[in-house]
C-alpha positions in Angstrom: -36.3 55.5 101.2 -36.4 52.4 99.7 -38.4 50.5 97.3 -41.7 49.9 98.4 -42.9 46.4 98.7 -46.4 46.0 96.5 -48.8 45.4 99.5 -50.9 42.0 98.7 -54.8 41.9 100.7 -54.4 38.4 101.4 -50.8 36.6 102.2 -51.2 32.9 100.7 -51.2 31.3 104.7 -54.4 33.3 105.0 -55.7 31.9 101.8 -54.8 28.7 102.9 -57.1 28.8 105.7 -60.1 30.6 104.3 -59.8 27.7 101.8 -59.4 24.7 103.8 -62.1 26.0 105.7 -64.8 27.0 103.0 -64.5 23.6 101.2 -66.9 21.0 101.8 -65.5 17.9 104.0 -65.9 15.4 101.6 -63.6 15.2 98.4 -66.2 17.5 96.7 -64.8 20.0 95.1 -67.4 22.3 95.8 -68.0 24.9 98.6 -69.9 24.1 100.7 -74.0 26.0 101.0 -73.7 26.7 104.3 -70.4 28.6 104.2 -72.0 29.9 100.6 -75.1 31.3 102.5 -72.9 32.7 105.8 -70.8 34.7 102.9 -73.9 36.2 101.3 -75.0 37.2 104.2 -72.1 38.8 105.7 -71.3 40.4 102.3 -75.5 42.3 102.3 -75.0 43.0 106.0 -71.6 44.9 105.0 -73.4 46.6 101.6 -76.2 47.6 103.7 -74.3 49.3 106.4 -72.4 51.5 104.4 -75.1 52.1 102.2 -76.9 54.0 105.2 -73.4 54.8 106.4 -72.6 57.0 103.0 -76.5 58.0 103.1 -76.4 59.8 106.7 -72.8 61.1 106.4 -74.2 63.2 103.3 -76.8 64.5 105.1 -75.0 65.3 108.2 -72.4 67.1 105.8 -75.6 69.1 103.7 -77.1 69.9 107.6 -73.5 71.0 108.5 -73.3 73.7 105.2 -76.7 75.2 105.7 -76.5 75.7 109.4 -72.3 76.8 109.6 -71.5 78.0 107.0 -72.0 81.7 106.4 -74.0 82.6 103.0 -71.2 84.8 101.1 -69.3 81.6 101.7 -72.2 79.1 100.1 -72.5 81.9 97.0 -68.9 81.4 96.3 -69.6 77.2 96.1 -68.2 76.2 99.8 
């Protein structure tokens, strides 16, 4: 096996495209307000989905343990 390369989440080209469309059209150096609110909305939506999925998965796992796992195994910590 060869040496593994470090995996980066985004390549330079992807950063260039993202920054190009996040900046305001004028020569201002700040991110446009619409892009900021869009990013904030998407981040909140994804965070909400993650919280709901984790709580649902935890509930299903507890139900599975209660319904399927025999009592003897439950006492041993399974």
